[in-house]
FIKENU-347429 format. One record per residue (C-alpha): x, y, z; residue in three letters; residue number from 1. Coordinates in Angstrom, 3 decimals, always signed. Layout:
<atoms>
+----------+----------+----------+------+-----+
:       px :       py :       pz : type : seq :
+----------+----------+----------+------+-----+
:        X :        Y :        Z :  ALA : NUM :
...
+----------+----------+----------+------+-----+
</atoms>
This chain:
<atoms>
+----------+----------+----------+------+-----+
:       px :       py :       pz : type : seq :
+----------+----------+----------+------+-----+
: -105.887 :  -53.175 :  +11.500 :  MET :   1 :
: -106.191 :  -50.180 :   +9.189 :  THR :   2 :
: -104.339 :  -50.235 :   +5.834 :  PRO :   3 :
: -102.212 :  -47.307 :   +7.076 :  ARG :   4 :
: -101.071 :  -49.268 :  +10.144 :  THR :   5 :
: -100.155 :  -52.301 :   +8.069 :  VAL :   6 :
:  -98.288 :  -50.067 :   +5.629 :  GLY :   7 :
:  -96.247 :  -48.568 :   +8.455 :  LEU :   8 :
:  -95.384 :  -52.055 :   +9.705 :  TRP :   9 :
:  -94.369 :  -53.281 :   +6.271 :  GLU :  10 :
:  -92.100 :  -50.295 :   +5.659 :  ASN :  11 :
:  -90.463 :  -50.387 :   +9.077 :  GLY :  12 :
:  -91.931 :  -47.017 :  +10.034 :  ARG :  13 :
:  -93.272 :  -47.950 :  +13.451 :  THR :  14 :
:  -91.195 :  -48.317 :  +16.595 :  THR :  15 :
:  -93.966 :  -48.750 :  +19.168 :  ARG :  16 :
:  -97.001 :  -51.049 :  +19.233 :  MET :  17 :
: -100.084 :  -51.190 :  +21.428 :  HIS :  18 :
: -100.389 :  -54.258 :  +23.620 :  ASP :  19 :
: -103.366 :  -55.464 :  +21.581 :  ALA :  20 :
: -101.283 :  -55.250 :  +18.411 :  SER :  21 :
:  -98.451 :  -57.162 :  +20.040 :  ARG :  22 :
: -100.826 :  -59.937 :  +21.076 :  ARG :  23 :
: -102.206 :  -60.103 :  +17.540 :  LEU :  24 :
:  -98.721 :  -60.310 :  +16.069 :  LEU :  25 :
:  -97.706 :  -62.999 :  +18.578 :  ASP :  26 :
: -100.723 :  -65.079 :  +17.622 :  ARG :  27 :
: -100.084 :  -64.760 :  +13.898 :  VAL :  28 :
:  -96.417 :  -65.677 :  +14.355 :  LEU :  29 :
:  -97.371 :  -68.695 :  +16.428 :  ALA :  30 :
:  -99.602 :  -69.908 :  +13.612 :  GLU :  31 :
:  -97.087 :  -69.122 :  +10.825 :  ALA :  32 :
:  -94.794 :  -71.681 :   +9.248 :  ASP :  33 :
:  -91.095 :  -71.892 :  +10.072 :  ALA :  34 :
:  -90.003 :  -70.052 :   +6.917 :  GLU :  35 :
:  -92.231 :  -67.072 :   +7.657 :  ALA :  36 :
:  -91.018 :  -66.904 :  +11.267 :  ARG :  37 :
:  -87.405 :  -67.033 :  +10.058 :  ALA :  38 :
:  -88.019 :  -64.114 :   +7.669 :  ARG :  39 :
:  -89.594 :  -62.117 :  +10.482 :  PHE :  40 :
:  -86.715 :  -62.826 :  +12.868 :  THR :  41 :
:  -84.177 :  -61.800 :  +10.231 :  GLN :  42 :
:  -86.069 :  -58.605 :   +9.427 :  ALA :  43 :
:  -86.183 :  -57.348 :  +13.012 :  ILE :  44 :
:  -82.563 :  -58.367 :  +13.622 :  ALA :  45 :
:  -81.236 :  -56.055 :  +10.887 :  GLU :  46 :
:  -79.581 :  -52.937 :  +12.353 :  PRO :  47 :
:  -81.589 :  -49.730 :  +12.039 :  GLU :  48 :
:  -80.099 :  -47.050 :   +9.793 :  PRO :  49 :
:  -78.359 :  -44.317 :  +11.709 :  LYS :  50 :
:  -80.188 :  -41.019 :  +11.791 :  LEU :  51 :
:  -77.007 :  -38.995 :  +11.792 :  GLU :  52 :
:  -75.076 :  -39.356 :   +8.550 :  SER :  53 :
:  -71.367 :  -39.038 :   +8.034 :  GLY :  54 :
:  -71.983 :  -35.528 :   +6.736 :  LEU :  55 :
:  -73.881 :  -34.573 :   +9.907 :  ASP :  56 :
:  -71.075 :  -35.934 :  +12.093 :  LYS :  57 :
:  -68.498 :  -34.061 :  +10.020 :  GLU :  58 :
:  -70.369 :  -30.782 :  +10.470 :  VAL :  59 :
:  -70.840 :  -31.424 :  +14.192 :  GLU :  60 :
:  -67.141 :  -32.170 :  +14.671 :  ASP :  61 :
:  -66.194 :  -29.058 :  +12.712 :  ASP :  62 :
:  -68.432 :  -26.886 :  +14.886 :  VAL :  63 :
:  -66.912 :  -28.396 :  +18.027 :  ARG :  64 :
:  -63.364 :  -27.848 :  +16.744 :  ARG :  65 :
:  -64.126 :  -24.216 :  +16.013 :  ARG :  66 :
:  -65.566 :  -23.764 :  +19.496 :  GLU :  67 :
:  -62.480 :  -25.280 :  +21.103 :  LEU :  68 :
:  -60.152 :  -23.094 :  +19.022 :  LEU :  69 :
:  -62.136 :  -20.034 :  +20.073 :  THR :  70 :
:  -61.830 :  -20.963 :  +23.731 :  TYR :  71 :
:  -58.095 :  -21.591 :  +23.318 :  ALA :  72 :
:  -57.761 :  -18.068 :  +21.949 :  GLY :  73 :
:  -58.967 :  -16.620 :  +25.256 :  VAL :  74 :
:  -56.855 :  -18.874 :  +27.453 :  GLY :  75 :
:  -59.229 :  -21.838 :  +27.928 :  ILE :  76 :
:  -57.802 :  -25.155 :  +26.791 :  ALA :  77 :
:  -57.835 :  -28.910 :  +27.397 :  GLY :  78 :
:  -60.517 :  -30.364 :  +29.637 :  GLN :  79 :
:  -61.811 :  -26.934 :  +30.589 :  ALA :  80 :
:  -62.519 :  -26.106 :  +26.946 :  ALA :  81 :
:  -64.303 :  -29.418 :  +26.443 :  ALA :  82 :
:  -66.473 :  -28.742 :  +29.502 :  LEU :  83 :
:  -67.278 :  -25.228 :  +28.331 :  VAL :  84 :
:  -68.406 :  -26.654 :  +24.991 :  ALA :  85 :
:  -70.435 :  -29.602 :  +26.270 :  ALA :  86 :
:  -71.790 :  -28.928 :  +29.751 :  GLU :  87 :
:  -74.555 :  -26.390 :  +28.957 :  PRO :  88 :
:  -76.196 :  -28.806 :  +26.527 :  GLU :  89 :
:  -75.912 :  -31.663 :  +29.042 :  ARG :  90 :
:  -77.461 :  -29.493 :  +31.749 :  MET :  91 :
:  -80.364 :  -28.563 :  +29.499 :  LEU :  92 :
:  -80.888 :  -32.230 :  +28.698 :  ALA :  93 :
:  -80.935 :  -33.063 :  +32.405 :  ALA :  94 :
:  -83.438 :  -30.308 :  +33.140 :  LEU :  95 :
:  -85.658 :  -31.384 :  +30.252 :  ASP :  96 :
:  -85.636 :  -35.078 :  +31.171 :  ALA :  97 :
:  -89.238 :  -36.091 :  +31.700 :  GLY :  98 :
:  -90.458 :  -32.651 :  +32.708 :  SER :  99 :
:  -89.848 :  -30.128 :  +29.961 :  ILE : 100 :
:  -91.410 :  -26.761 :  +30.762 :  SER : 101 :
:  -93.929 :  -24.903 :  +28.624 :  GLU : 102 :
:  -91.487 :  -22.051 :  +28.178 :  ARG : 103 :
:  -88.717 :  -24.397 :  +27.031 :  ARG : 104 :
:  -91.091 :  -26.088 :  +24.592 :  LEU : 105 :
:  -92.042 :  -22.728 :  +23.120 :  LEU : 106 :
:  -88.378 :  -21.793 :  +22.668 :  VAL : 107 :
:  -87.695 :  -25.010 :  +20.760 :  LEU : 108 :
:  -90.808 :  -24.581 :  +18.599 :  GLU : 109 :
:  -90.020 :  -20.950 :  +17.851 :  GLU : 110 :
:  -86.436 :  -21.820 :  +16.954 :  THR : 111 :
:  -87.635 :  -24.372 :  +14.399 :  ALA : 112 :
:  -90.049 :  -21.812 :  +12.938 :  THR : 113 :
:  -87.293 :  -19.200 :  +12.787 :  HIS : 114 :
:  -84.946 :  -21.576 :  +10.983 :  LEU : 115 :
:  -87.704 :  -22.394 :   +8.497 :  GLY : 116 :
:  -88.036 :  -18.685 :   +7.730 :  THR : 117 :
:  -84.321 :  -17.997 :   +7.550 :  ARG : 118 :
:  -83.839 :  -20.893 :   +5.121 :  ALA : 119 :
:  -85.203 :  -18.693 :   +2.316 :  VAL : 120 :
:  -83.346 :  -15.549 :   +3.426 :  GLN : 121 :
:  -79.697 :  -16.603 :   +3.794 :  VAL : 122 :
:  -77.405 :  -19.092 :   +2.056 :  PRO : 123 :
:  -78.841 :  -22.329 :   +3.476 :  PRO : 124 :
:  -75.502 :  -23.835 :   +4.477 :  ARG : 125 :
:  -75.098 :  -21.100 :   +7.101 :  GLU : 126 :
:  -77.990 :  -22.644 :   +9.023 :  LEU : 127 :
:  -76.807 :  -26.253 :   +9.014 :  LEU : 128 :
:  -74.778 :  -26.296 :  +12.272 :  PRO : 129 :
:  -77.548 :  -24.546 :  +14.193 :  GLY : 130 :
:  -80.279 :  -26.758 :  +12.760 :  ALA : 131 :
:  -78.342 :  -29.935 :  +13.605 :  LEU : 132 :
:  -77.688 :  -28.653 :  +17.122 :  GLU : 133 :
:  -81.375 :  -27.950 :  +17.710 :  GLN : 134 :
:  -82.333 :  -31.328 :  +16.278 :  PHE : 135 :
:  -79.947 :  -33.078 :  +18.661 :  ARG : 136 :
:  -81.403 :  -31.169 :  +21.627 :  ILE : 137 :
:  -84.976 :  -32.097 :  +20.698 :  VAL : 138 :
:  -83.994 :  -35.703 :  +20.107 :  ARG : 139 :
:  -82.423 :  -35.759 :  +23.570 :  GLY : 140 :
:  -85.676 :  -34.510 :  +25.083 :  CYS : 141 :
:  -87.603 :  -37.232 :  +23.265 :  LEU : 142 :
:  -85.297 :  -39.899 :  +24.706 :  ALA : 143 :
:  -86.848 :  -39.140 :  +28.100 :  GLU : 144 :
:  -90.570 :  -39.833 :  +27.905 :  ARG : 145 :
:  -92.514 :  -36.600 :  +28.404 :  GLN : 146 :
:  -96.189 :  -36.020 :  +28.963 :  THR : 147 :
:  -98.250 :  -37.019 :  +25.933 :  THR : 148 :
:  -98.944 :  -33.421 :  +24.891 :  ALA : 149 :
:  -95.306 :  -32.369 :  +25.303 :  ALA : 150 :
:  -94.116 :  -35.487 :  +23.472 :  GLN : 151 :
:  -96.328 :  -34.706 :  +20.484 :  ALA : 152 :
:  -95.059 :  -31.125 :  +20.318 :  ARG : 153 :
:  -91.444 :  -32.290 :  +20.519 :  LEU : 154 :
:  -92.005 :  -34.826 :  +17.735 :  VAL : 155 :
:  -93.571 :  -32.109 :  +15.564 :  ARG : 156 :
:  -90.599 :  -29.821 :  +16.272 :  THR : 157 :
:  -88.153 :  -32.597 :  +15.418 :  ALA : 158 :
:  -89.991 :  -33.162 :  +12.136 :  GLY : 159 :
:  -89.800 :  -29.491 :  +11.270 :  ARG : 160 :
:  -86.104 :  -29.336 :  +12.074 :  LEU : 161 :
:  -85.537 :  -32.418 :   +9.905 :  ALA : 162 :
:  -87.336 :  -30.597 :   +7.077 :  THR : 163 :
:  -85.000 :  -27.617 :   +7.521 :  VAL : 164 :
:  -81.943 :  -29.881 :   +7.313 :  VAL : 165 :
:  -83.408 :  -31.588 :   +4.247 :  GLY : 166 :
:  -83.946 :  -28.212 :   +2.585 :  GLU : 167 :
:  -80.368 :  -27.162 :   +3.305 :  ILE : 168 :
:  -78.888 :  -30.391 :   +1.963 :  LEU : 169 :
:  -81.090 :  -30.301 :   -1.134 :  PHE : 170 :
:  -79.998 :  -26.764 :   -1.990 :  ASN : 171 :
:  -76.376 :  -27.810 :   -1.634 :  ASP : 172 :
:  -76.819 :  -30.778 :   -3.958 :  GLY : 173 :
:  -76.736 :  -33.608 :   -1.398 :  HIS : 174 :
:  -79.855 :  -35.364 :   -2.675 :  PHE : 175 :
:  -79.285 :  -38.684 :   -0.922 :  GLY : 176 :
:  -78.827 :  -37.043 :   +2.458 :  GLN : 177 :
:  -81.759 :  -34.696 :   +1.838 :  ALA : 178 :
:  -84.046 :  -37.638 :   +1.088 :  LYS : 179 :
:  -83.121 :  -39.260 :   +4.399 :  MET : 180 :
:  -83.952 :  -36.103 :   +6.352 :  TRP : 181 :
:  -87.222 :  -35.499 :   +4.509 :  TYR : 182 :
:  -88.160 :  -39.115 :   +5.221 :  THR : 183 :
:  -87.357 :  -38.588 :   +8.900 :  THR : 184 :
:  -89.592 :  -35.516 :   +8.929 :  ALA : 185 :
:  -92.461 :  -37.437 :   +7.344 :  ALA : 186 :
:  -92.120 :  -40.310 :   +9.812 :  HIS : 187 :
:  -92.161 :  -37.902 :  +12.755 :  ALA : 188 :
:  -95.353 :  -36.309 :  +11.425 :  ALA : 189 :
:  -96.949 :  -39.722 :  +10.892 :  GLN : 190 :
:  -96.110 :  -40.691 :  +14.454 :  ASP : 191 :
:  -98.368 :  -37.965 :  +15.840 :  ILE : 192 :
: -100.905 :  -37.838 :  +13.021 :  GLY : 193 :
:  -99.765 :  -34.396 :  +11.813 :  ASP : 194 :
: -100.975 :  -34.442 :   +8.200 :  ARG : 195 :
:  -99.886 :  -30.856 :   +7.488 :  TYR : 196 :
:  -96.246 :  -31.374 :   +8.488 :  THR : 197 :
:  -96.216 :  -34.695 :   +6.636 :  GLU : 198 :
:  -97.421 :  -32.914 :   +3.474 :  ASP : 199 :
:  -94.731 :  -30.245 :   +3.865 :  ILE : 200 :
:  -92.082 :  -32.981 :   +4.131 :  ALA : 201 :
:  -93.574 :  -34.718 :   +1.079 :  LEU : 202 :
:  -93.385 :  -31.455 :   -0.880 :  ALA : 203 :
:  -89.729 :  -31.111 :   +0.110 :  GLY : 204 :
:  -89.042 :  -34.661 :   -1.019 :  ALA : 205 :
:  -90.747 :  -33.776 :   -4.305 :  GLY : 206 :
:  -87.935 :  -31.319 :   -5.025 :  TYR : 207 :
:  -85.484 :  -34.172 :   -5.500 :  LEU : 208 :
:  -87.012 :  -35.776 :   -8.631 :  PRO : 209 :
:  -88.174 :  -32.332 :   -9.822 :  THR : 210 :
:  -84.623 :  -31.002 :   -9.993 :  TYR : 211 :
:  -83.314 :  -34.321 :  -11.269 :  SER : 212 :
:  -85.536 :  -33.856 :  -14.355 :  ASP : 213 :
:  -87.712 :  -36.874 :  -13.541 :  ARG : 214 :
:  -91.286 :  -35.550 :  -13.776 :  PRO : 215 :
:  -92.858 :  -39.005 :  -13.876 :  ARG : 216 :
:  -91.145 :  -39.835 :  -10.592 :  ASP : 217 :
:  -92.615 :  -36.645 :   -9.125 :  VAL : 218 :
:  -96.100 :  -37.751 :  -10.124 :  LEU : 219 :
:  -95.520 :  -41.259 :   -8.752 :  SER : 220 :
:  -94.318 :  -39.818 :   -5.435 :  LEU : 221 :
:  -97.321 :  -37.512 :   -5.080 :  LEU : 222 :
:  -99.983 :  -39.822 :   -6.519 :  ALA : 223 :
: -100.989 :  -41.649 :   -3.291 :  PRO : 224 :
: -101.568 :  -38.384 :   -1.437 :  ARG : 225 :
: -103.275 :  -36.553 :   -4.313 :  LEU : 226 :
: -105.528 :  -39.572 :   -4.874 :  ALA : 227 :
: -107.054 :  -38.684 :   -1.498 :  GLN : 228 :
: -108.223 :  -35.453 :   -3.155 :  ASN : 229 :
: -106.916 :  -32.938 :   -0.573 :  PRO : 230 :
: -108.517 :  -29.554 :   -1.114 :  ASP : 231 :
: -107.483 :  -27.138 :   +1.609 :  ARG : 232 :
: -104.410 :  -25.352 :   +2.906 :  GLY : 233 :
: -100.933 :  -24.216 :   +1.869 :  PRO : 234 :
:  -99.289 :  -27.658 :   +2.029 :  ALA : 235 :
: -101.990 :  -29.123 :   -0.201 :  THR : 236 :
: -101.539 :  -26.243 :   -2.662 :  ALA : 237 :
:  -97.817 :  -26.976 :   -2.778 :  TRP : 238 :
:  -98.384 :  -30.645 :   -3.650 :  LEU : 239 :
: -100.828 :  -29.775 :   -6.449 :  TRP : 240 :
:  -98.357 :  -27.171 :   -7.774 :  SER : 241 :
:  -95.522 :  -29.693 :   -7.878 :  LEU : 242 :
:  -97.779 :  -32.057 :   -9.814 :  ALA : 243 :
:  -98.735 :  -29.219 :  -12.179 :  ALA : 244 :
:  -95.080 :  -28.497 :  -12.890 :  ARG : 245 :
:  -94.400 :  -32.177 :  -13.608 :  ALA : 246 :
:  -97.321 :  -32.322 :  -16.052 :  HIS : 247 :
:  -96.019 :  -29.208 :  -17.803 :  ALA : 248 :
:  -92.565 :  -30.797 :  -18.141 :  GLU : 249 :
:  -94.299 :  -33.714 :  -19.886 :  LEU : 250 :
:  -96.230 :  -31.366 :  -22.185 :  GLY : 251 :
:  -99.581 :  -32.266 :  -20.594 :  GLU : 252 :
: -101.299 :  -28.878 :  -20.762 :  ALA : 253 :
: -104.759 :  -29.989 :  -19.602 :  ALA : 254 :
: -103.381 :  -31.756 :  -16.518 :  ASP : 255 :
: -101.164 :  -28.749 :  -15.773 :  PHE : 256 :
: -104.184 :  -26.432 :  -15.821 :  ALA : 257 :
: -106.233 :  -28.830 :  -13.687 :  ARG : 258 :
: -103.556 :  -29.135 :  -10.997 :  CYS : 259 :
: -102.875 :  -25.394 :  -10.923 :  ILE : 260 :
: -106.592 :  -24.792 :  -10.448 :  ASP : 261 :
: -106.648 :  -27.309 :   -7.589 :  ARG : 262 :
: -103.681 :  -25.531 :   -5.989 :  ALA : 263 :
: -105.381 :  -22.161 :   -6.320 :  ALA : 264 :
: -108.552 :  -23.542 :   -4.765 :  GLY : 265 :
: -106.654 :  -25.002 :   -1.803 :  ALA : 266 :
: -104.854 :  -21.722 :   -1.215 :  LEU : 267 :
: -107.998 :  -19.602 :   -1.581 :  ALA : 268 :
: -109.532 :  -21.078 :   +1.577 :  VAL : 269 :
: -106.369 :  -20.689 :   +3.677 :  ALA : 270 :
: -106.178 :  -17.964 :   +6.306 :  LYS : 271 :
: -103.387 :  -15.343 :   +6.146 :  PRO : 272 :
: -101.851 :  -16.639 :   +9.385 :  GLU : 273 :
: -101.475 :  -20.066 :   +7.731 :  GLU : 274 :
:  -99.130 :  -18.588 :   +5.114 :  MET : 275 :
:  -96.015 :  -17.261 :   +6.867 :  PRO : 276 :
:  -92.774 :  -16.685 :   +5.005 :  LEU : 277 :
:  -90.525 :  -19.723 :   +4.847 :  GLY : 278 :
:  -90.441 :  -23.405 :   +4.015 :  ILE : 279 :
:  -93.347 :  -24.442 :   +6.254 :  PHE : 280 :
:  -95.972 :  -22.841 :   +4.081 :  SER : 281 :
:  -96.941 :  -21.979 :   +0.525 :  PHE : 282 :
:  -97.908 :  -18.457 :   -0.462 :  ARG : 283 :
:  -99.696 :  -16.853 :   -3.452 :  PRO : 284 :
:  -96.403 :  -15.738 :   -4.986 :  GLU : 285 :
:  -95.193 :  -19.364 :   -5.005 :  LYS : 286 :
:  -98.358 :  -20.373 :   -6.820 :  LEU : 287 :
:  -97.660 :  -17.667 :   -9.406 :  ALA : 288 :
:  -94.083 :  -18.974 :   -9.617 :  PHE : 289 :
:  -95.295 :  -22.483 :  -10.458 :  TYR : 290 :
:  -97.772 :  -21.093 :  -12.954 :  ARG : 291 :
:  -94.924 :  -19.188 :  -14.628 :  ALA : 292 :
:  -92.712 :  -22.286 :  -14.785 :  ILE : 293 :
:  -95.447 :  -24.464 :  -16.252 :  GLY : 294 :
:  -96.491 :  -21.835 :  -18.757 :  SER : 295 :
:  -92.883 :  -21.419 :  -19.887 :  ALA : 296 :
:  -92.476 :  -25.181 :  -20.371 :  ARG : 297 :
:  -95.664 :  -25.256 :  -22.441 :  LEU : 298 :
:  -94.560 :  -22.296 :  -24.574 :  GLY : 299 :
:  -97.305 :  -19.963 :  -23.311 :  LEU : 300 :
:  -95.402 :  -16.688 :  -23.571 :  VAL : 301 :
:  -98.096 :  -14.222 :  -22.440 :  ASP : 302 :
:  -99.164 :  -16.381 :  -19.496 :  GLN : 303 :
:  -95.530 :  -16.777 :  -18.430 :  THR : 304 :
:  -94.907 :  -13.028 :  -18.424 :  GLU : 305 :
:  -98.125 :  -12.349 :  -16.524 :  GLN : 306 :
:  -97.454 :  -14.985 :  -13.845 :  ALA : 307 :
:  -93.809 :  -13.939 :  -13.472 :  ALA : 308 :
:  -94.776 :  -10.304 :  -12.991 :  ALA : 309 :
:  -97.402 :  -11.318 :  -10.415 :  GLU : 310 :
:  -94.867 :  -13.411 :   -8.488 :  ALA : 311 :
:  -92.114 :  -10.768 :   -8.514 :  LEU : 312 :
:  -94.529 :   -8.113 :   -7.264 :  ALA : 313 :
:  -95.418 :  -10.269 :   -4.260 :  ALA : 314 :
:  -92.121 :  -11.908 :   -3.289 :  TYR : 315 :
:  -90.207 :  -10.636 :   -0.276 :  ASP : 316 :
:  -87.046 :   -9.099 :   -1.811 :  PRO : 317 :
:  -84.914 :  -10.704 :   +0.914 :  SER : 318 :
:  -85.562 :  -14.206 :   -0.449 :  GLU : 319 :
:  -82.434 :  -15.777 :   -1.850 :  THR : 320 :
:  -83.590 :  -18.120 :   -4.624 :  MET : 321 :
:  -87.177 :  -18.120 :   -5.862 :  GLU : 322 :
:  -87.268 :  -14.476 :   -7.074 :  PRO : 323 :
:  -84.200 :  -15.314 :   -9.198 :  ALA : 324 :
:  -85.939 :  -18.427 :  -10.542 :  LEU : 325 :
:  -89.004 :  -16.353 :  -11.457 :  VAL : 326 :
:  -86.786 :  -13.929 :  -13.372 :  ARG : 327 :
:  -85.385 :  -16.825 :  -15.378 :  PHE : 328 :
:  -88.924 :  -17.820 :  -16.369 :  GLU : 329 :
:  -89.566 :  -14.218 :  -17.415 :  HIS : 330 :
:  -86.309 :  -14.217 :  -19.385 :  ALA : 331 :
:  -87.302 :  -17.458 :  -21.097 :  THR : 332 :
:  -90.634 :  -15.927 :  -22.128 :  ALA : 333 :
:  -88.846 :  -12.866 :  -23.518 :  LEU : 334 :
:  -86.474 :  -15.100 :  -25.456 :  LEU : 335 :
:  -89.402 :  -17.012 :  -26.937 :  ALA : 336 :
:  -90.795 :  -13.671 :  -28.064 :  GLY : 337 :
:  -87.548 :  -12.790 :  -29.844 :  GLY : 338 :
:  -86.364 :  -10.176 :  -27.322 :  GLU : 339 :
:  -82.864 :  -11.555 :  -26.861 :  VAL : 340 :
:  -81.166 :   -8.506 :  -25.315 :  ASP : 341 :
:  -83.974 :   -7.954 :  -22.805 :  GLU : 342 :
:  -84.022 :  -11.657 :  -21.940 :  ALA : 343 :
:  -80.281 :  -11.633 :  -21.240 :  CYS : 344 :
:  -80.623 :   -8.494 :  -19.132 :  ALA : 345 :
:  -83.341 :  -10.083 :  -16.995 :  VAL : 346 :
:  -81.321 :  -13.310 :  -16.621 :  ALA : 347 :
:  -78.214 :  -11.325 :  -15.676 :  THR : 348 :
:  -80.200 :   -9.441 :  -13.029 :  ALA : 349 :
:  -81.454 :  -12.789 :  -11.704 :  ALA : 350 :
:  -78.015 :  -14.274 :  -11.148 :  ILE : 351 :
:  -76.340 :  -11.087 :   -9.874 :  THR : 352 :
:  -79.058 :   -9.823 :   -7.523 :  GLY : 353 :
:  -77.737 :   -8.709 :   -4.115 :  PRO : 354 :
:  -79.781 :  -11.356 :   -2.303 :  ASN : 355 :
:  -79.416 :  -14.170 :   -4.832 :  THR : 356 :
:  -77.803 :  -17.359 :   -3.565 :  TYR : 357 :
:  -76.381 :  -19.277 :   -6.507 :  VAL : 358 :
:  -77.102 :  -22.712 :   -5.130 :  GLY : 359 :
:  -78.148 :  -25.806 :   -6.987 :  LEU : 360 :
:  -81.558 :  -24.571 :   -8.141 :  THR : 361 :
:  -80.375 :  -21.189 :   -9.415 :  VAL : 362 :
:  -77.254 :  -22.604 :  -11.087 :  ALA : 363 :
:  -79.272 :  -25.335 :  -12.797 :  LYS : 364 :
:  -81.844 :  -22.827 :  -14.053 :  ARG : 365 :
:  -79.081 :  -20.519 :  -15.281 :  ALA : 366 :
:  -77.542 :  -23.305 :  -17.339 :  ARG : 367 :
:  -80.941 :  -24.180 :  -18.770 :  ARG : 368 :
:  -81.488 :  -20.590 :  -19.890 :  PHE : 369 :
:  -78.002 :  -20.488 :  -21.379 :  ASP : 370 :
:  -78.652 :  -23.643 :  -23.393 :  SER : 371 :
:  -81.864 :  -22.059 :  -24.693 :  THR : 372 :
:  -79.784 :  -19.140 :  -26.014 :  LEU : 373 :
:  -77.999 :  -21.612 :  -28.265 :  GLY : 374 :
:  -75.641 :  -19.952 :  -30.754 :  THR : 375 :
:  -77.054 :  -16.437 :  -30.419 :  ARG : 376 :
:  -74.429 :  -13.714 :  -30.156 :  ARG : 377 :
:  -74.249 :  -10.088 :  -29.132 :  GLY : 378 :
:  -73.149 :   -7.813 :  -26.316 :  GLY : 379 :
:  -75.989 :   -8.804 :  -23.986 :  ALA : 380 :
:  -75.341 :  -12.510 :  -24.588 :  VAL : 381 :
:  -71.622 :  -12.076 :  -23.900 :  THR : 382 :
:  -72.255 :  -10.146 :  -20.685 :  GLU : 383 :
:  -74.751 :  -12.775 :  -19.524 :  TRP : 384 :
:  -72.301 :  -15.614 :  -20.132 :  ARG : 385 :
:  -69.480 :  -13.794 :  -18.358 :  ASP : 386 :
:  -71.689 :  -13.172 :  -15.317 :  ARG : 387 :
:  -73.006 :  -16.731 :  -15.323 :  MET : 388 :
:  -69.500 :  -18.202 :  -15.501 :  THR : 389 :
:  -68.357 :  -16.025 :  -12.603 :  THR : 390 :
:  -71.366 :  -16.803 :  -10.434 :  ALA : 391 :
:  -71.425 :  -20.560 :  -10.961 :  THR : 392 :
:  -67.622 :  -20.742 :  -10.817 :  GLY : 393 :
:  -67.672 :  -19.003 :   -7.424 :  ASP : 394 :
:  -70.116 :  -21.603 :   -6.169 :  ARG : 395 :
:  -67.873 :  -24.480 :   -7.254 :  ARG : 396 :
:  -64.885 :  -22.838 :   -5.541 :  ALA : 397 :
+----------+----------+----------+------+-----+
</atoms>
């Protein structure tokens, strides 16, 4: 047995075993004492946690209700409306059972990729019903054993869709639910040995302690993977950048610089096609974003301004959150340099931008900037606080 296999067993992350493994386990159980066998029997008798949470079911039911109301509006009601809503999905599931076509696989894969891109371009909650629907379809396909190659691709697609749902829930402040979906994504990737997708899911999970102001928990979460010394690719760069940010939060300048350099090195050897827009990759502007954040936390004003300018020049203007977060780092650097009016102007532009989604990350960063202003007064400060109150108040409503 490899340590990884044993770890998966111990954490309940495996649902299938090779015959040789089963025979080994049977032999060990036969030789174990009664207490050990009782613990094992109790462990496997515990019900598995449901994949779909109450929130997921609530969203699904709401989507179905809206569909039925729409059908009623055009004269379709009762059983006919229910059939209109449900039968196409059931037919697709029947067609996919055991023999999913290459074309159908590509559609599912492309849909997951599209959702991963759109997650940074629109308010994330808009994507939740569609992402859950696609996840349910893929899960239905997996229930019918496919060819090995098709099964692996479906598992990878399910993992990516779970990452999308995790991203949506995180941005809406549902950390507990987000953790469950990120964990599902990681398990799916582990099942097929997809290290890249597993790293992307791990990076997503790293958001939760990051935005809960628990940098040591971030480092603990990432430590096992970073101890393997990964050195190539966008996902690896993302993990090193998250670690760099955590070190900066702790005031550990040398470790921040080391991790940022590791991230830059991992990204330098990546090919352009490995760095698409969206949550399934990590691009140079995101690296500059993390460099700006860390520099701001360490009080490095010039480095913050330089990194922020580099990030803003490269970001796609249609992105809904990270360009705003970069502007807050720029504003913080300006404030540290004594330029209060300019800092407030930049922060105001961040929270009122036409594409800015004032979700959890932006609202939290806005409040942090406002607390840094302290008791300063003036026209620019007043305008900033009015705009911030309106924007964050709208989100609560």
